[in-house]
C-alpha positions as a LaTeX table, in Angstrom:
\begin{tabular}{lrrr}
\hline
Residue & $x$ (\AA) & $y$ (\AA) & $z$ (\AA) \\
\hline
Met1 & $-58.77$ & $-46.01$ & 21.31 \\
Asp2 & $-59.19$ & $-43.16$ & 23.90 \\
Val3 & $-59.10$ & $-45.35$ & 27.38 \\
Gln4 & $-60.74$ & $-42.19$ & 29.05 \\
Gln5 & $-64.08$ & $-42.52$ & 26.82 \\
Pro6 & $-67.03$ & $-44.33$ & 28.68 \\
Leu7 & $-67.95$ & $-47.23$ & 26.70 \\
Pro8 & $-71.41$ & $-48.96$ & 26.38 \\
Leu9 & $-69.49$ & $-52.59$ & 26.09 \\
Leu10 & $-68.38$ & $-51.86$ & 30.00 \\
Gly11 & $-71.62$ & $-50.38$ & 31.05 \\
Gly12 & $-70.56$ & $-46.48$ & 30.81 \\
Leu13 & $-67.18$ & $-47.20$ & 32.41 \\
Ser14 & $-64.19$ & $-46.14$ & 30.47 \\
Ala15 & $-61.41$ & $-48.65$ & 29.63 \\
Glu16 & $-59.27$ & $-46.87$ & 31.89 \\
Gln17 & $-61.88$ & $-47.38$ & 35.06 \\
Phe18 & $-62.94$ & $-50.75$ & 34.26 \\
Met19 & $-58.85$ & $-51.83$ & 34.10 \\
Arg20 & $-58.43$ & $-50.09$ & 37.70 \\
Arg21 & $-61.60$ & $-51.16$ & 39.41 \\
His22 & $-62.54$ & $-54.76$ & 37.58 \\
Trp23 & $-59.51$ & $-56.15$ & 35.84 \\
His24 & $-58.27$ & $-58.96$ & 37.95 \\
Lys25 & $-60.48$ & $-57.79$ & 40.87 \\
Lys26 & $-64.33$ & $-58.33$ & 40.77 \\
Pro27 & $-66.92$ & $-59.42$ & 38.37 \\
Leu28 & $-68.66$ & $-57.04$ & 36.04 \\
Leu29 & $-72.35$ & $-57.49$ & 34.63 \\
Val30 & $-73.34$ & $-55.09$ & 31.94 \\
Arg31 & $-76.70$ & $-55.42$ & 30.22 \\
Gln32 & $-76.85$ & $-54.38$ & 26.83 \\
Ala33 & $-73.27$ & $-54.44$ & 26.33 \\
Ile34 & $-73.76$ & $-54.25$ & 22.51 \\
Ala35 & $-77.43$ & $-53.64$ & 21.90 \\
Gly36 & $-79.53$ & $-55.66$ & 19.43 \\
Phe37 & $-76.41$ & $-57.97$ & 19.03 \\
Lys38 & $-76.48$ & $-60.56$ & 15.87 \\
Pro39 & $-74.54$ & $-63.16$ & 16.03 \\
Pro40 & $-72.02$ & $-63.17$ & 12.90 \\
Val41 & $-71.47$ & $-66.82$ & 12.85 \\
Ser42 & $-74.61$ & $-68.81$ & 12.16 \\
Arg43 & $-75.53$ & $-72.19$ & 13.85 \\
Ser44 & $-74.64$ & $-74.00$ & 10.54 \\
Ala45 & $-71.56$ & $-71.82$ & 9.99 \\
Leu46 & $-70.34$ & $-73.00$ & 13.29 \\
Leu47 & $-71.18$ & $-76.63$ & 13.49 \\
Gln48 & $-69.42$ & $-76.66$ & 10.02 \\
Leu49 & $-66.33$ & $-75.18$ & 11.35 \\
Ala50 & $-66.32$ & $-77.75$ & 14.16 \\
Gly51 & $-66.03$ & $-80.31$ & 11.67 \\
Ser52 & $-63.20$ & $-79.02$ & 10.04 \\
Glu53 & $-59.69$ & $-80.59$ & 10.94 \\
Asp54 & $-58.34$ & $-76.36$ & 10.93 \\
Ala55 & $-60.42$ & $-75.77$ & 14.09 \\
Glu56 & $-60.02$ & $-77.11$ & 17.41 \\
Ser57 & $-63.75$ & $-78.36$ & 18.87 \\
Arg58 & $-65.12$ & $-80.26$ & 21.36 \\
Leu59 & $-68.63$ & $-81.83$ & 22.34 \\
Ile60 & $-69.39$ & $-82.36$ & 26.08 \\
Gln61 & $-72.80$ & $-84.32$ & 27.12 \\
His62 & $-74.20$ & $-84.81$ & 30.25 \\
Lys63 & $-76.10$ & $-88.12$ & 29.86 \\
Asp64 & $-77.54$ & $-90.38$ & 32.39 \\
Gly65 & $-75.67$ & $-88.46$ & 35.00 \\
Arg66 & $-72.37$ & $-88.81$ & 33.43 \\
Trp67 & $-70.01$ & $-86.49$ & 31.65 \\
Leu68 & $-68.95$ & $-87.31$ & 28.21 \\
Leu69 & $-66.23$ & $-85.44$ & 26.23 \\
Arg70 & $-65.31$ & $-86.16$ & 22.32 \\
His71 & $-62.72$ & $-83.84$ & 20.77 \\
Gly72 & $-63.14$ & $-82.61$ & 17.17 \\
Pro73 & $-63.28$ & $-82.51$ & 14.35 \\
Leu74 & $-66.98$ & $-83.18$ & 15.09 \\
Pro75 & $-69.17$ & $-84.45$ & 11.49 \\
Arg76 & $-72.45$ & $-83.36$ & 11.86 \\
Arg77 & $-73.64$ & $-86.96$ & 12.51 \\
Ala78 & $-71.85$ & $-86.81$ & 15.76 \\
Ile79 & $-73.83$ & $-83.86$ & 16.80 \\
Pro80 & $-76.79$ & $-84.51$ & 18.50 \\
Pro81 & $-80.42$ & $-82.85$ & 17.59 \\
Leu82 & $-81.65$ & $-80.06$ & 19.76 \\
Ser83 & $-84.48$ & $-82.09$ & 21.14 \\
Ile84 & $-82.10$ & $-83.89$ & 23.10 \\
Arg85 & $-81.00$ & $-82.30$ & 26.25 \\
Glu86 & $-77.26$ & $-81.08$ & 27.95 \\
Trp87 & $-75.27$ & $-80.76$ & 25.26 \\
Thr88 & $-72.51$ & $-78.64$ & 24.20 \\
Val89 & $-70.38$ & $-77.60$ & 21.20 \\
Leu90 & $-67.18$ & $-75.66$ & 21.94 \\
Val91 & $-65.31$ & $-74.14$ & 19.02 \\
Gln92 & $-61.91$ & $-72.79$ & 19.68 \\
Gly93 & $-60.35$ & $-69.33$ & 17.66 \\
Val94 & $-63.09$ & $-68.69$ & 15.79 \\
Asp95 & $-61.70$ & $-65.24$ & 15.42 \\
Leu96 & $-59.28$ & $-66.99$ & 13.31 \\
His97 & $-61.86$ & $-67.98$ & 10.64 \\
Asp98 & $-64.52$ & $-65.46$ & 10.26 \\
Asp99 & $-63.40$ & $-61.69$ & 10.11 \\
Ala100 & $-66.43$ & $-60.38$ & 11.85 \\
Thr101 & $-65.89$ & $-62.14$ & 14.85 \\
His102 & $-61.89$ & $-61.02$ & 14.49 \\
Ala103 & $-63.38$ & $-57.36$ & 14.57 \\
Leu104 & $-65.60$ & $-58.11$ & 17.61 \\
Met105 & $-62.46$ & $-59.08$ & 19.53 \\
Gln106 & $-61.03$ & $-55.76$ & 18.55 \\
Gln107 & $-63.46$ & $-54.35$ & 21.16 \\
Phe108 & $-61.46$ & $-55.45$ & 23.69 \\
Ala109 & $-58.04$ & $-53.92$ & 22.40 \\
Phe110 & $-57.91$ & $-51.96$ & 25.62 \\
Val111 & $-55.78$ & $-55.22$ & 27.05 \\
Pro112 & $-52.46$ & $-55.79$ & 25.46 \\
Gln113 & $-52.38$ & $-57.92$ & 22.38 \\
Ala114 & $-49.98$ & $-59.71$ & 24.24 \\
Arg115 & $-52.93$ & $-60.76$ & 26.58 \\
Leu116 & $-55.55$ & $-61.51$ & 24.39 \\
Asp117 & $-56.09$ & $-64.83$ & 23.18 \\
Asp118 & $-59.11$ & $-66.27$ & 21.49 \\
Leu119 & $-63.01$ & $-65.99$ & 20.97 \\
Met120 & $-64.64$ & $-69.27$ & 21.50 \\
Ile121 & $-68.12$ & $-69.89$ & 20.91 \\
Ser122 & $-70.41$ & $-72.28$ & 22.88 \\
Tyr123 & $-73.42$ & $-73.76$ & 21.22 \\
Ala124 & $-76.00$ & $-75.68$ & 23.47 \\
Ser125 & $-79.11$ & $-77.26$ & 23.90 \\
Asp126 & $-81.49$ & $-76.86$ & 26.51 \\
Gly127 & $-79.93$ & $-77.56$ & 30.18 \\
Gly128 & $-76.23$ & $-77.56$ & 28.04 \\
Gly129 & $-73.21$ & $-76.60$ & 29.85 \\
Val130 & $-69.41$ & $-77.76$ & 30.87 \\
Gly131 & $-70.38$ & $-78.00$ & 34.74 \\
Pro132 & $-69.15$ & $-75.63$ & 37.59 \\
His133 & $-65.57$ & $-74.57$ & 36.92 \\
Phe134 & $-62.58$ & $-72.12$ & 36.96 \\
Asp135 & $-60.36$ & $-70.47$ & 34.53 \\
Ser136 & $-57.05$ & $-69.21$ & 35.04 \\
Tyr137 & $-57.20$ & $-66.34$ & 32.71 \\
Asp138 & $-59.88$ & $-63.42$ & 32.58 \\
Val139 & $-62.66$ & $-63.95$ & 30.45 \\
Phe140 & $-65.47$ & $-61.75$ & 28.85 \\
Leu141 & $-68.53$ & $-63.94$ & 28.27 \\
Leu142 & $-71.24$ & $-62.62$ & 25.88 \\
Gln143 & $-74.79$ & $-63.82$ & 25.00 \\
Ala144 & $-75.04$ & $-64.12$ & 21.42 \\
Gln145 & $-78.23$ & $-66.05$ & 21.04 \\
Gly146 & $-80.69$ & $-67.21$ & 23.34 \\
Arg147 & $-80.57$ & $-67.23$ & 27.21 \\
Arg148 & $-78.00$ & $-68.69$ & 29.73 \\
Arg149 & $-78.06$ & $-68.76$ & 33.46 \\
Trp150 & $-74.90$ & $-67.94$ & 35.13 \\
Arg151 & $-74.26$ & $-68.79$ & 38.79 \\
Ile152 & $-70.95$ & $-67.34$ & 39.88 \\
Gly153 & $-68.88$ & $-67.38$ & 43.11 \\
Arg154 & $-65.15$ & $-66.51$ & 44.88 \\
Gln155 & $-64.63$ & $-70.37$ & 45.01 \\
Lys156 & $-62.21$ & $-71.07$ & 47.98 \\
Asn157 & $-62.36$ & $-74.86$ & 47.66 \\
Leu158 & $-60.89$ & $-75.64$ & 44.31 \\
Glu159 & $-61.21$ & $-79.47$ & 44.59 \\
Leu160 & $-61.98$ & $-81.21$ & 41.41 \\
Val161 & $-64.31$ & $-84.44$ & 41.12 \\
Asp162 & $-62.17$ & $-87.30$ & 40.42 \\
Gly163 & $-62.28$ & $-89.59$ & 37.25 \\
Leu164 & $-64.22$ & $-87.05$ & 34.94 \\
Pro165 & $-62.87$ & $-85.64$ & 31.41 \\
Leu166 & $-63.80$ & $-82.29$ & 32.49 \\
Lys167 & $-61.95$ & $-80.35$ & 35.48 \\
Ile168 & $-65.44$ & $-79.85$ & 37.47 \\
Leu169 & $-65.72$ & $-78.35$ & 40.86 \\
Ala170 & $-66.64$ & $-81.02$ & 43.63 \\
Asn171 & $-67.99$ & $-78.43$ & 46.12 \\
Phe172 & $-69.31$ & $-75.57$ & 43.96 \\
Glu173 & $-70.55$ & $-72.48$ & 46.16 \\
Pro174 & $-72.59$ & $-69.89$ & 43.95 \\
Glu175 & $-72.90$ & $-66.55$ & 45.50 \\
Glu176 & $-74.55$ & $-64.97$ & 42.46 \\
Glu177 & $-76.93$ & $-65.83$ & 39.55 \\
Tyr178 & $-77.57$ & $-63.94$ & 36.76 \\
Val179 & $-79.71$ & $-64.68$ & 33.40 \\
Leu180 & $-77.97$ & $-63.16$ & 30.17 \\
Glu181 & $-79.78$ & $-62.65$ & 27.08 \\
Pro182 & $-78.16$ & $-61.49$ & 23.50 \\
Gly183 & $-76.03$ & $-58.42$ & 23.95 \\
Asp184 & $-75.61$ & $-58.85$ & 27.70 \\
Leu185 & $-71.68$ & $-59.20$ & 28.91 \\
Leu186 & $-70.11$ & $-60.50$ & 31.91 \\
Tyr187 & $-66.76$ & $-60.50$ & 32.95 \\
Leu188 & $-64.90$ & $-62.50$ & 35.27 \\
Pro189 & $-61.54$ & $-62.51$ & 36.73 \\
Pro190 & $-59.66$ & $-65.62$ & 37.00 \\
Arg191 & $-60.20$ & $-68.18$ & 39.30 \\
Trp192 & $-63.96$ & $-67.05$ & 39.81 \\
Ala193 & $-65.94$ & $-70.13$ & 39.54 \\
His194 & $-68.73$ & $-70.01$ & 37.35 \\
Asp195 & $-71.25$ & $-72.60$ & 35.84 \\
Gly196 & $-73.52$ & $-71.66$ & 32.72 \\
Val197 & $-76.35$ & $-73.33$ & 31.96 \\
Ala198 & $-78.71$ & $-72.89$ & 28.54 \\
Glu199 & $-82.20$ & $-72.10$ & 28.79 \\
Gly200 & $-83.45$ & $-73.47$ & 25.39 \\
Glu201 & $-80.86$ & $-73.14$ & 22.35 \\
Cys202 & $-78.06$ & $-70.94$ & 23.33 \\
Met203 & $-75.04$ & $-69.39$ & 21.97 \\
Thr204 & $-72.31$ & $-67.72$ & 24.07 \\
Tyr205 & $-69.10$ & $-66.11$ & 22.86 \\
Ser206 & $-66.10$ & $-66.05$ & 25.24 \\
Ile207 & $-63.50$ & $-63.75$ & 25.15 \\
Gly208 & $-60.46$ & $-65.50$ & 26.83 \\
Phe209 & $-56.71$ & $-63.95$ & 27.69 \\
Arg210 & $-53.42$ & $-65.98$ & 27.44 \\
Ser211 & $-52.02$ & $-65.81$ & 31.33 \\
Pro212 & $-48.87$ & $-67.86$ & 30.74 \\
Ser213 & $-46.86$ & $-69.57$ & 33.78 \\
Arg214 & $-43.38$ & $-68.49$ & 34.63 \\
Ala215 & $-42.08$ & $-72.06$ & 33.69 \\
Gly216 & $-43.73$ & $-71.90$ & 30.47 \\
Leu217 & $-42.64$ & $-68.59$ & 29.32 \\
Ala218 & $-39.15$ & $-69.28$ & 30.26 \\
His219 & $-39.47$ & $-72.44$ & 28.12 \\
Glu220 & $-40.41$ & $-70.46$ & 25.38 \\
Val221 & $-38.02$ & $-67.54$ & 25.52 \\
Leu222 & $-35.20$ & $-69.79$ & 26.26 \\
Leu223 & $-35.69$ & $-71.94$ & 23.47 \\
Arg224 & $-35.47$ & $-69.09$ & 21.30 \\
Met225 & $-32.42$ & $-67.85$ & 22.88 \\
Ala226 & $-30.88$ & $-71.36$ & 22.28 \\
Asp227 & $-31.75$ & $-71.43$ & 18.49 \\
Ala228 & $-30.21$ & $-67.89$ & 18.38 \\
Ala229 & $-27.11$ & $-69.09$ & 20.22 \\
Ala230 & $-26.73$ & $-72.38$ & 18.08 \\
Asp231 & $-26.85$ & $-69.91$ & 14.93 \\
Glu232 & $-23.68$ & $-68.10$ & 16.18 \\
Glu233 & $-20.53$ & $-68.99$ & 13.68 \\
Gly234 & $-17.06$ & $-68.79$ & 14.76 \\
Gly235 & $-17.32$ & $-68.99$ & 18.52 \\
Pro236 & $-14.94$ & $-70.35$ & 20.52 \\
Ile237 & $-14.96$ & $-74.48$ & 21.23 \\
Tyr238 & $-14.09$ & $-76.35$ & 24.43 \\
Arg239 & $-10.23$ & $-76.80$ & 24.92 \\
Asp240 & $-8.24$ & $-78.68$ & 27.71 \\
Pro241 & $-4.81$ & $-78.81$ & 26.87 \\
Gln242 & $-3.92$ & $-79.00$ & 30.55 \\
Gln243 & $-6.31$ & $-81.83$ & 31.39 \\
Pro244 & $-4.76$ & $-84.45$ & 33.33 \\
Ala245 & $-5.20$ & $-88.02$ & 32.94 \\
Val246 & $-8.19$ & $-89.10$ & 35.14 \\
Ala247 & $-8.62$ & $-92.53$ & 37.45 \\
Thr248 & $-12.62$ & $-91.28$ & 37.42 \\
Pro249 & $-13.51$ & $-90.73$ & 33.95 \\
Gly250 & $-17.38$ & $-90.76$ & 35.02 \\
Ala251 & $-16.83$ & $-87.12$ & 36.52 \\
Ile252 & $-17.82$ & $-83.95$ & 34.93 \\
Pro253 & $-14.74$ & $-81.67$ & 34.65 \\
Gln254 & $-14.96$ & $-78.36$ & 36.33 \\
Glu255 & $-13.62$ & $-76.33$ & 33.56 \\
Leu256 & $-16.32$ & $-78.07$ & 31.10 \\
Gln257 & $-19.00$ & $-77.01$ & 33.68 \\
Ala258 & $-17.24$ & $-73.35$ & 33.67 \\
Phe259 & $-17.22$ & $-73.24$ & 29.62 \\
Ala260 & $-21.09$ & $-74.28$ & 29.82 \\
Arg261 & $-21.97$ & $-71.65$ & 32.23 \\
Gln262 & $-20.09$ & $-68.88$ & 30.29 \\
Ala263 & $-21.96$ & $-69.77$ & 27.16 \\
Val264 & $-25.32$ & $-69.39$ & 29.06 \\
Glu265 & $-24.40$ & $-65.84$ & 30.67 \\
Arg266 & $-22.85$ & $-64.91$ & 27.11 \\
Ala267 & $-26.40$ & $-65.72$ & 25.39 \\
Leu268 & $-28.56$ & $-63.97$ & 28.08 \\
Ala269 & $-26.16$ & $-60.90$ & 28.07 \\
Gln270 & $-26.50$ & $-60.08$ & 24.37 \\
Pro271 & $-28.19$ & $-56.76$ & 24.05 \\
Gln272 & $-32.01$ & $-57.39$ & 23.56 \\
Ala273 & $-31.59$ & $-61.06$ & 23.37 \\
Leu274 & $-34.34$ & $-61.68$ & 25.71 \\
Glu275 & $-36.87$ & $-58.88$ & 24.42 \\
Cys276 & $-36.48$ & $-60.39$ & 20.88 \\
Ala277 & $-37.06$ & $-64.12$ & 21.94 \\
Leu278 & $-40.28$ & $-62.99$ & 24.14 \\
Gly279 & $-41.68$ & $-60.77$ & 21.01 \\
Glu280 & $-41.13$ & $-63.47$ & 19.06 \\
Ala281 & $-42.58$ & $-66.08$ & 21.34 \\
Leu282 & $-45.65$ & $-63.85$ & 21.67 \\
Thr283 & $-46.45$ & $-63.57$ & 18.04 \\
Glu284 & $-45.98$ & $-66.95$ & 17.12 \\
Pro285 & $-49.12$ & $-68.16$ & 15.28 \\
Lys286 & $-50.82$ & $-71.27$ & 16.69 \\
Ser287 & $-50.02$ & $-74.52$ & 15.45 \\
Asn288 & $-53.22$ & $-74.90$ & 13.55 \\
Val289 & $-52.97$ & $-71.57$ & 11.92 \\
Trp290 & $-51.58$ & $-71.17$ & 8.03 \\
Phe291 & $-51.77$ & $-68.43$ & 5.56 \\
Glu292 & $-52.64$ & $-68.15$ & 1.78 \\
Pro293 & $-49.89$ & $-66.38$ & 0.00 \\
Gly294 & $-50.99$ & $-63.31$ & $-1.64$ \\
Ala295 & $-51.25$ & $-62.85$ & $-5.72$ \\
Gly296 & $-48.79$ & $-59.93$ & $-5.27$ \\
Ala297 & $-49.69$ & $-56.91$ & $-3.78$ \\
Gly298 & $-48.20$ & $-54.55$ & $-6.32$ \\
Leu299 & $-48.25$ & $-50.74$ & $-5.76$ \\
Leu300 & $-49.54$ & $-50.46$ & $-2.07$ \\
Glu301 & $-52.11$ & $-47.85$ & $-1.32$ \\
Ser302 & $-53.83$ & $-49.03$ & 2.13 \\
Val303 & $-52.73$ & $-52.35$ & 4.11 \\
Ala304 & $-54.55$ & $-54.38$ & 6.76 \\
Leu305 & $-53.43$ & $-56.87$ & 8.91 \\
Asp306 & $-54.68$ & $-60.53$ & 8.10 \\
Arg307 & $-57.01$ & $-61.80$ & 10.95 \\
Arg308 & $-54.80$ & $-64.59$ & 11.97 \\
Thr309 & $-51.70$ & $-62.19$ & 12.14 \\
Arg310 & $-50.32$ & $-61.26$ & 15.42 \\
Met311 & $-48.20$ & $-58.00$ & 15.39 \\
Met312 & $-46.75$ & $-56.20$ & 18.40 \\
Tyr313 & $-43.51$ & $-54.02$ & 19.42 \\
Asp314 & $-41.22$ & $-52.80$ & 21.99 \\
Ala315 & $-39.16$ & $-49.55$ & 22.13 \\
Arg316 & $-36.72$ & $-51.08$ & 19.32 \\
His317 & $-38.36$ & $-53.78$ & 17.43 \\
Ile318 & $-41.26$ & $-54.46$ & 15.57 \\
Phe319 & $-42.62$ & $-58.58$ & 15.85 \\
Ile320 & $-44.97$ & $-60.19$ & 13.42 \\
Asn321 & $-45.81$ & $-63.80$ & 13.38 \\
Gly322 & $-42.52$ & $-64.99$ & 15.11 \\
Glu323 & $-40.27$ & $-62.70$ & 13.47 \\
Ser324 & $-38.49$ & $-59.43$ & 14.62 \\
Tyr325 & $-37.67$ & $-56.54$ & 12.83 \\
Arg326 & $-35.35$ & $-53.59$ & 14.49 \\
Ala327 & $-37.08$ & $-50.58$ & 13.44 \\
Ala328 & $-36.37$ & $-46.79$ & 13.84 \\
Gly329 & $-37.44$ & $-43.41$ & 13.15 \\
Arg330 & $-40.92$ & $-42.54$ & 11.20 \\
Asp331 & $-41.00$ & $-46.19$ & 10.02 \\
Ala332 & $-40.99$ & $-47.61$ & 13.49 \\
Ala333 & $-43.77$ & $-45.33$ & 14.39 \\
Leu334 & $-45.57$ & $-46.29$ & 11.32 \\
Met335 & $-45.35$ & $-49.92$ & 12.16 \\
Arg336 & $-46.18$ & $-49.37$ & 15.75 \\
Arg337 & $-49.47$ & $-47.89$ & 14.18 \\
Leu338 & $-50.14$ & $-50.88$ & 12.15 \\
Ala339 & $-49.63$ & $-53.41$ & 15.11 \\
Asp340 & $-52.33$ & $-50.72$ & 17.33 \\
Ala341 & $-54.67$ & $-50.27$ & 14.53 \\
Arg342 & $-54.07$ & $-53.34$ & 12.13 \\
Ala343 & $-54.38$ & $-51.56$ & 9.30 \\
Leu344 & $-52.65$ & $-48.29$ & 7.54 \\
Thr345 & $-54.64$ & $-45.59$ & 5.38 \\
Pro346 & $-53.45$ & $-44.24$ & 2.32 \\
Ala347 & $-52.31$ & $-40.85$ & 3.82 \\
Glu348 & $-50.30$ & $-42.89$ & 6.69 \\
Leu349 & $-48.85$ & $-45.28$ & 4.17 \\
Ala350 & $-47.61$ & $-42.42$ & 2.11 \\
Arg351 & $-45.06$ & $-41.65$ & 4.72 \\
Ala352 & $-43.55$ & $-45.08$ & 4.69 \\
Ser353 & $-39.89$ & $-45.30$ & 3.28 \\
Asp354 & $-39.19$ & $-47.70$ & 0.33 \\
Glu355 & $-37.70$ & $-50.20$ & 2.63 \\
Ala356 & $-40.95$ & $-50.32$ & 4.75 \\
Leu357 & $-43.14$ & $-50.38$ & 1.60 \\
Glu358 & $-40.76$ & $-53.63$ & 0.62 \\
Leu359 & $-41.22$ & $-55.24$ & 3.89 \\
Leu360 & $-45.01$ & $-54.72$ & 3.70 \\
Ser361 & $-45.17$ & $-55.84$ & 0.48 \\
Thr362 & $-42.94$ & $-59.21$ & 1.69 \\
Trp363 & $-45.87$ & $-59.68$ & 4.09 \\
Cys364 & $-48.60$ & $-59.46$ & 1.74 \\
Asp365 & $-47.01$ & $-61.86$ & $-0.66$ \\
Ala366 & $-47.01$ & $-64.47$ & 2.61 \\
Gly367 & $-50.70$ & $-63.44$ & 3.17 \\
Trp368 & $-49.86$ & $-61.98$ & 6.60 \\
Ala369 & $-51.25$ & $-58.63$ & 5.23 \\
His370 & $-53.66$ & $-57.49$ & 2.48 \\
Ala371 & $-53.41$ & $-54.32$ & 0.45 \\
Gly372 & $-54.87$ & $-52.23$ & $-2.50$ \\
Pro373 & $-52.22$ & $-50.16$ & $-4.84$ \\
Gly374 & $-49.70$ & $-46.95$ & $-4.11$ \\
Pro375 & $-47.08$ & $-44.61$ & $-2.15$ \\
Thr376 & $-43.17$ & $-43.06$ & $-1.55$ \\
Glu377 & $-40.30$ & $-42.22$ & 0.67 \\
Ala378 & $-37.48$ & $-42.54$ & 3.59 \\
Glu379 & $-36.07$ & $-44.86$ & 7.10 \\
Gly380 & $-35.37$ & $-48.23$ & 7.81 \\
Phe381 & $-35.86$ & $-52.00$ & 8.97 \\
Val382 & $-33.23$ & $-54.57$ & 9.93 \\
His383 & $-34.63$ & $-58.61$ & 10.12 \\
Gly384 & $-33.80$ & $-59.68$ & 13.59 \\
\hline
\end{tabular}
């Protein structure tokens, strides 16, 4: 993507201008960000997905002054008719189930894939919404069908209403109000309070981003580093030939504490250990994601990543679906291209080494990528 190119999606701003002026700073409203937008997922297809075990879904109702929440799967009989007001069905991760929705998300690829999370679809009857709230992450709200009225504000008082199944602000103070129609887009930075209410039948797409907490990220990375350390063979074991007899057996020996500290320090000191663990954690598929094994790629002519595949890279590694590979030279450039563009053309694939082609074939066999027939020639990958 040319980050200097003005984009209709961003109201004529380039990606570089948007990130500098708005990202994490202030909202942006774009009328007809996608002119003539037609939702790729129909109402019936969305409700069918809401009833599936493979998707995360919720039904939210505002009924007789009370908020009601039901987690999916949601059978059709559980979803009220449109004649009943103030209900909403939310389906997370629709991009994992629909190619056109996944392609729509790629229009936001000016933000690193490590930050991009998923696309949620909200389908509501008249008056439907989830109440005034705030998110800890950035979000793009794309109106897909019907109209939704948004009230937004820089909320200072983040106190929530007690005793509700939803996180609803107790004292919402809106500053601006917009009605979005199909194709309109509203960007909100983290912690901007917002309340969206459907005006008639309404469908809204929410493109959300991952904002891991420091503690959560440390947990994920350290777990992977601990697993790698546990796989080490032939390492020293704790020995204490000079251990004297003790009168206080409950006390932990200082020598054992020092041994443990050295073990942790050694794990952290391993070259690229942290970088590997981070890349693997960031590309680990979500718990509800599964892949269908391929039928055998045969000769490769072109390759495209499956919509469920997460692929990233750093200066020395390629990461895909929780696995890491060291990569160098022309093959590394080729795999970075695949991670960025999510596909390789026949001309690009013709420059791949035999090792790279074998690895791509393995990914196709696993269902991580899909291919047609193919090419030739030289360089290298090492798993791990």
